[in-house]
Structure formats: structure tokens, C-alpha cells
C-alpha angles and dihedrals in degrees: 000000000000116000119234114251115246097240123185090257091052090048090055093048093045092047090058090047092048092050091051092052094047092046093047093052093048093048091053092061119097096245090063097065131060090234090058091225132116112281122228107268093231091052091048095048093043089055092044092050092047090051097045091044088047091231108131100213108139136186093196129037108268095208098052107023100053125064125226089273091048092052090048090053091048095049090047090052089049092052093047093042095046096050097027129244093263091053092052091046090051090051090054093048091051092046091055094040092244123158115259111218123226091247090053090050091053091050090048090050091052092045093058094034094238115164099208129055095199113106090007094143092051087049090051091053091049091049090052090051091048093051093046093048099048099038091044095047092045091050092052095048095045093045091053090049095047091049086075089064106027141034115273099262093046090047090049091050091050093044095052095040096049094042092056092040092051097045091047089048090235103136095210114143133184098201090107137230094064086278101130108185097328089119090059099048091125096037110113096193097052094042097048094043095049093044092052091049092049094049095044093048094046099042092073133256091246090060093049089047091054091048090050091050091049091052092048092049093046110128094018120122095238106055118184111232117234112262123242088246091057093048094049094048097047096044095044093046091050094048094046092052092046096046093041092052093047094049092046091052092046095051101036103034094107099027107119090196092063123014102338094105096043124102117255093264090050092050093052092045092049092047092050091048093049090048092054102038098062087064083084123294106097099215117129136190095193127047112264091211090064097055124105117257092246090055092050089052091053090049089053090056090051090048091050093052093044125169133314134290120273096028138088097272130102135209126087087300131244095266092052090049094051094046091048093049094045092046089051092051091046090051090053090051092046096244116150099205129056110230123185122181093341094312127108114229116224114252091234091057091048090051091050092050091051090048093050092051093045095046091045091054090046092054092046093048094047093046092049093049092050093049093045089051095046096045092048099215093317088131132030122260091248093051092053094043091049090051093050094047088050092050095048093044089048088232108131100213114137140175087227102272099110097091090048098053119117121246093260092050090050090053089051090052090048091055091044092052091050094049091047093051101046091039129241094259095047091047094051093044091048090056103040102021126215106297121191109235119219114257096248123142119205128204115276122240130176123238125195113249129197 
């Protein structure tokens, strides 16, 4: 029997799986919990999967259940899971001036979803600088803010933990009581800092790299034109935030269970935060259980779209969403080629986008059906669907049902989080590989559609 070759894609998928197993084992041990007893294996592995997949769904309260060691393990898993094992390994090799092999470079490229291998080491150095700058700056600002409410060491712990969790789009918090940032709904410093970290982590390192290069080359004779990828990501991200904020304000303005009793500034701040966090951070400043059903549905759409390729966010990604929508509109109009901003999109890329959307919906539907069947009407259809969308999009938002799920439902959520993090396409390719199909053309025949 021929052994499967360990391709870069398989290395990335197996690295996530390995981190989950290591994290789960460590979280089971007595030193990881405040009770100093062994933790239920399913609880430990659920938490480990949620951390590595930077989701944020939890079955126990992170701030009170886990000890200092447990929190350190979780934030380490978030850092490794958010950036990817190969990215972290590359950072260490660069820090110690070690040679990075070609195979390692390919794995790093797959881990950050970069299309081109040229200049990959310069890109790695830039990524390291980006991560250090944003997580470090976020930790300092949040620590200074939390010092107004907590002693220094507790404020430092919260500042560092939440900065890493926000930049990695994880959504884990250690405030306690499953409250997330609901106590800081009117706080400008916490809201702005966390939102910036979420956006910068989820927008993609490749996009930030291109922006940095554009700034450096500003004023030079040979300016590098912005890529189509950069244009799609920035415009789509901007529009999603703007539309999400407007719709949230429209639907929740008078809702006393969410933002109805807040001042105007608080309402705008809360709406902006809730428009950003579903893509795909999982923090919240208002209780999800108090939102209108229409608002929850809009949040599910935002969770499904997610962030952008090559970052810490989940979902089908902004570029996939745009290509899918444009290809659908082109099909309606009868156009054969997909053209975006004066550029023709390769048919193979269009096919991949359609596959990602289709497979994502398939996973969500199957997961929701299993949980609805197992739970036997314990939760509403919308609650379960919201949970599954959150798991696949690696978001972490919940209407509060996560701790009350049965063991089978928790396993389903674990699998859904893993598929959402590694990506449908990467998962399929890691299992079947990229086989070259024989160049055989079959006779054409028309089939009625619609």
C-alpha cells in the first residue's frame, strides 16, 4: 500500500490536529483548573479545539474555571492556532538566524494562504513585525485601561490575554461569568482597541504587507499598483462593517434587551462592535440572547462570510464571497467569464469559490440537523443554527446554549470548528491530494436547469 506524501497542505492540517491533541491533554491535568482536579476529557478537548481553531465557544467559563496555567495554555494555543504552527516555527528560525528549507517555505505559504513563493521570507519578517506591533500595542493600551478597575498584575494578565485573543480573532475572555465585554459597552478605549485588533488580524497579513509596501514606495517613480486581492478585501471589509452597523442600529435601536437604553454614542459604538466581531472574533458588548431574530440572522450571514485569506479569521472569506456573488450574477446575465474591477478571474478560482460555499453550507446543514435531532427540541432552530454558524465561522458568539449541549452535540461542534478553521478546500485536498486528471474530453449534452 503506497503511503500518502506529506504535502504542505497535509502538514498544515496535521499541525492543527496535533496542537488540539496536545492542548486537550494538558488541559485535562489537575494544574490547569482552579479546582486542581482532572478535567473531563470532552471539556478539555472542546476548549483546546476552540482555542486552536480561534473560535471562542466555551462550555466552561474561561475566567473562573481555568487556573493561571490553564489560561496560559489556552492563550498559547490561540497564538499558535491563530498564526499557524508553521508561521510560529518560521518566526523562531528567523529569530535564531537558522536556514529555512524550501519545504518549510511551501508549508508556511500554505499556512498563510499566500499565492506566490517569491519574497516569502521578507513577507515572514513583515508578518512577525505586524504581529509584535499590534499585539504589543494592544496589550499596553488594554493593561493601562484595566488598571483603573483591577490591581496591576491582574490588569496585565487581562491586557495581554485579550490583546492576543482579539488579534487572533479568538473571542476568549477571562473577565468571568460568560460576560465577555458587556460591562464595557460604553467604554471607548476598550471598544476601539479591540475592534482595531480584530480588523487588523482578520484582514490578512498579505493585505497589510501590500499596504506597507505601498507606503514605503510612496513618492518613488515606480509605484506598484494595488492588487485585485487588496482592492476586494479592503472594499468588502469596509462595506460589510458599514452595512452591518447600519442594520444593527435599525433593528436594535429601541430594543431594551440590547442597546435600547444606551445613549446615542453607546448605541453607535455597540452597533459598530457587533458588526465587526462576527468576522470572526466572538467578543460581544451586548447579550446575544437579547437580540431580535432578524439581527441574529444578519450576524449569521456575517459569520458565514468571515474575514479575509491569510489572516487569523475564519468563514468562507471575503474574496470567496465576492467571487461567488459576482459569478452568480454573471450566470444570470449569461456571461461566460467572471470579471471583477477590470480583471478576469480564472475559471479554476471560480470553481474553488463555488465549492467552498457549497461545502460550507453542507457542513452547516448536516451539523445543525444532527444537533437538532440529538437535543430533541431542547433549543430553538435559530439557537442551534446560530451556534453552528458560529462554530464553522470560528467566531465564538453564542446565544448561551454552548454549556448546555449534550456530549454528542459538543463533538459535532468540535468537528465543525476544525473544518471551519482548516478550510473545506484544504481539508479535502489533505485527504485526497491533488490528482492529475487524464486529458480526456467527453461528448457534451445539455441539461435543464432551474
